[in-house]
N, C-alpha and C positions, 0 to 999 in steps of 0.2 A: 324738744327731741322727738317723743311720742309720736306728736305729727309725722316724723317726716318717718318715721317706719309705719305708717298706714297705707295702705294696700299698695305693702312694700313688691309683691309677686307682679302686677299691676304698671310699677312702676319701671321694672327692671322687663318686661317685655316690652314697653315704649322702646326704652332704649335700643332693646332689639331689635325692634324693627325699624326702628330709627336710621341703625349700622347696616343694616342686609338695604335700603332702600340707596342707601348714599353709595352699598357698596355698587348695587344695580345699577342706578346713574353713573357715577363713574367710568366701570366696566364700558357700559352700553360706546362712551367717547372711544376715536378715529385714536390711536398711536402709532408711532415709526420706533422700530426697535434695530439695532444693531446685533449681529450674530453670525457667530463662525457654525455653517451647518456642514453635517458628512454628504462628501459626493459621491452621491450612494450608485450613480447607474452614467453612463454613459453610453450612449448609440451613436454606434458608427455605422458602416456597411455588414452587411449580412454575411460577406464574403471574407472580413476583416477579426483580428482579434489584435488588443493590446497586450503590449509585448511588455511595459515595464510600466511601474506602479505609478499614476498620475497624483496629484496633491492628495493630500486623506480629506480635506475642508477646503470651502471656499467663506468670507465671510461677506453675508449681504445686508440691507437695507430692505426690513419687511415692513410693512404695512397692516392693519389689521383693528379688529377692536380688539379690547383688554381682557373680554371676557377668550376669546377667539386665540389670544398669545398667552390667554394662562394655560391652553393645555399646551400637553408634552409630544401628541403622537405624532404632528406633523417637525418637530424639532427631530425626534429618533430619527423619522423619515430621508430625511435630506433635499438635495437637491439632485436633479436629469440635467445631465448638459447632450444637449442632440449637435453633433459634428454631420456638417454636410460636406461633400466632397471631402471627405474621409477617403486617405488611401495608404500602399502600403509603403511607409516607409516615416522618417522623424518630422513632424512640421507643426507649430503653432498654430493656435487655432484662437480668438480674442472669446470673453467670455460676457455675456450682458443679457441684461433679462430678454433680447429676444432669441437668447439660445437653450437660459438655465432659466428652470420649475424648478419650484416646491412640491416633490413624490406626491405626496397631502396636502394643494394648498385652498382647498376649501374656503370659503372667505378669507383669502387672508393673499395680498398685493407684494411681489418682488420688486422691489424699486427699482434696486441700483445693485452693480455688484462694487463693493469695495479693493478686494483682493484674494487670491489676484486678480485682474482687467484681463489676460493671458497663461495659456499654459503650452509644454508643451508635449503633447502624443507621439508616443510609437506603437506602430503600430503593421501586422506581417498579416502575409494570409494563411488564415484559420486552416488547420491540417486534423482532420481525422481520422486515427486509423488504429485496431485493436489490434493489442499484441498478448502473446503467454504469457501466466503468470508461475512465476516461479518460488512455490512452499521451501519458505526455513523455518519453517516446523519440525522438529525431532521430538518423537515419540520412542520414549524407552522404556518396553516392555519386563515385565517385574519377573527377577529370576524364575522359572519353569512354563516362560509362557511367552511367544512369539507375535509379530506383526505376519499374521498369515495371506496379507492381500496389497497390493502397493498401495501407497494412501490415494485417496481421490479423494481432491480439489473440485469445489462449483462456485462463481461458473472457472474454466480454466482459462479463460483472455480478460482481458479489461480492452474498453473502450477508451481513448485519451483524446479529449478532443482541444487543441492549443493554436500556439507559433508555428508555422511549419519549421521555422528555422534553430526552434529546437527541439521540434520533437521527433523529426526525421531520423538519430540519429539511437532513439530508441527502440531495441528489439521486443523487452520484456521489461516486467515487473515484478520485483518480493514482492514476497510477503513481509513482513515483522521477523526478526529471530524471536524462535522461543522454545523453548525446552520443555518437556512434561517429561515428570521422572515417574516410573514403579507404576506403569499402569498394568493390568490385570484385565479390563470389558472394555468391549469396543468401545473406541470415543471420538469424539465429536470435534470437536472448537471454531469459534467466527472467529477470525484471528484480520487485523489491519494492513492493510497495502501499504509499502511504504510509498510516499506523494513524491514527485521529482520537485525538486527548486525551481519552478519554472510558475513565472505571472501571470494569470487568467489562463492556468491548464484546469480542464474543467474530467474529471474521471469515474468513471460509472463500473459497473461498482469502488467503493473504498475498501470493501471488505472482501472476503471469505470465506467460506464453511469449509474444513477440511476432516475427512471420516478416515477409520484406523481401525480395522479388521484384528481384534488381537486376540486370540486361543489359548487354551494351556495346551502346553509340548508334552513329548516324550523322547528318550532321547535315547540312541544306540551307537555302538563300537562297531567297526569294520575294520579286521586288521590286514594287512600285507597285501593292499590293494596295486598293483603290479603297476609300477611306474613305464611310460612308453618316450620313446627318444625318436625323433622325427627330424625330417631334414638334414638328415647325417649325409655329409657328401659322399658319392660313388664312390667308391674301393676305397672307402677310409674303415677303418679298424679302430672304436673307440669303444671306453666301457664309462657308465656313470654312477655315483653313487649320491643318496642311498635308488636301492633300484625296487623298492617297494616304501608306502606308504601308508600310515595309521590315520584312521580317523574317527571324529566325535561327529554324530548328527544330530538336527534337534525336529521337528515340524510335527504336524499333527498325528491322533492317534494308528487312528487305519493308514494314514501314509508312511510313517516309521514299517511299522506292521507288512508293508507288504515289500518292504525295499529288500535286494540281496545287491552282492558284491558285482555283480555282473555290470548293473546297474549306474555305475560309477567309472570317471578313468583320471588316470592320473597322466599329465601329458609334462613332456618338456621341450622346448626348438632349439635345437640345437645353432639357428640360423639369430637367434637372437640373446643369443651368450654374451658375456661381456667379457673384459682381458684378462680377468681368472679366469676365464672357463667356466664360468657359471650361467645357469639361466632358472629364470621363474620356473617352478612348479605350478600349474592349471590345474585343477580340481571341476573335472566338469562333473554334477552331483542334478540327480533327475528334479523336476519343479516341481516347490512347496516344502523343499527340503534345505536346513538354513547347514554349514558348516560349523561347525562351533570349536574345532578342532584337528588339524593336520599335525604330525611328529615333521615336517618339513614343508620351508616354502619354497626350496630350490632344490637344484641339483649339479653337482660337479662331474665335469667331461675329464675321463681321462685317456690319453691318444697312448695306444697301443703299439710297441715300437715293430716292428716286423725285418724277421732278419732275413735274411732272402740265401735259398743254398746252394751250394759250387755245382 
């Protein structure tokens, strides 16, 4: 028994070396394996795009040495299909080693396509168009602050490439909806664009940056701003209530300090009065001034009866 453990490490090393030698010889042999690989690339005419999803994978017969088959990168890379004579229509194309190849095929042979032997492809003319981006980002400043300038988005447009029939009616792309509350400082945010559900669509970019300029505000009240009724029919005699409006406004300190009542207008348009003789009251304020409150939002028009003398 003692002799069994003599030179134990030498014996173990010899066994391991024998195993490694066997593994080396075994993996140098050529094997054939049947395997499903992702259909990773489809090459068609440059002026076309695939408009409907093709099969996810293709089952093929691969021949290679054992060592090569043990690698995993060629499996993840999948296969490439080259379609000759592609056209803008739905058509059937056969799959064979003639038009199907491994994306990473070094020292590997694609022997046979097992299934499917043919697939249906739907191709459309490729369209490339640029459309504006519509922001759905809402920033609400904290009390005592306001957004002093209009939101800036960069970039302002997105380029879409995809099937003509699905892109032709798209005239804008929206950002994801998002609301930011209680902002006190200048604010920027990267926000994703909403991707249309179109197969084969390429959208560049897929995110934008939105900028908001936030500043502290000063408040001020203005009393008895006269209301002006416009578009009164000639020869008519009308009254209206209220005839003045009170305002509370906000803006930058220097802007608010420079204001006077003459810079505000309150206008009611007779021509758009409703059936109850009410018409909206429009407040015209200087630039960079926010109306926080107005004492009336509409005007009631009252027709006066005029008695003719004898």
